[in-house]
N, C-alpha and C positions, 0 to 999 in steps of 0.2 A: 279407975280405968276409963271413966267418961272423959277425963281431961285429954286423952289421946285423940279424941275427936277434933279437938282444937289444936293440939300441938303438932300432929302430923301435917296438916295442911300448912301451918305457919312455917315449919321447918322446910317443907318443899318449896314454898314461895320464897323464903330467904335463900335457899340454895340456888333456885332459878335466877334470882336477882343477882346473886354473886357471879353466876356463869354469864349472865347477859353483860354485866359490867366488865368482866374479863374479855369476852369476845368484842365488845365495843372498843376497849383499849387496844386490842390486837389490830382491829380494822383502822383505828385512828393513827397507828404507827408509833405507839408507846415504846415498843421493844425493838425498833429497828436498829438503833445504834447502841449496842451494849458495851462496845469497847471504848466509845467516845467519852463516857463519863469517867472511866478509869484513867484515861490519858489526860483529861482535863484537870483532874485532881493534882497530877504531878507537875503541871505547868506552873511557871513563875511569872505570871503576867503582872502581879501586883508589886513586884520587887522594883524599887527605884534604882536607877543607874547613875 
């Protein structure tokens, strides 16, 4: 049970780090264009004419 003294703060630190990374990616505009990637997959830009 003494290991919980170490594991609980480590788990909280990892959770807060993940939350901070997610909020940073939101602020950076990572999720602004969710339909653009789906449309770009279907485009035939590399086809020779």
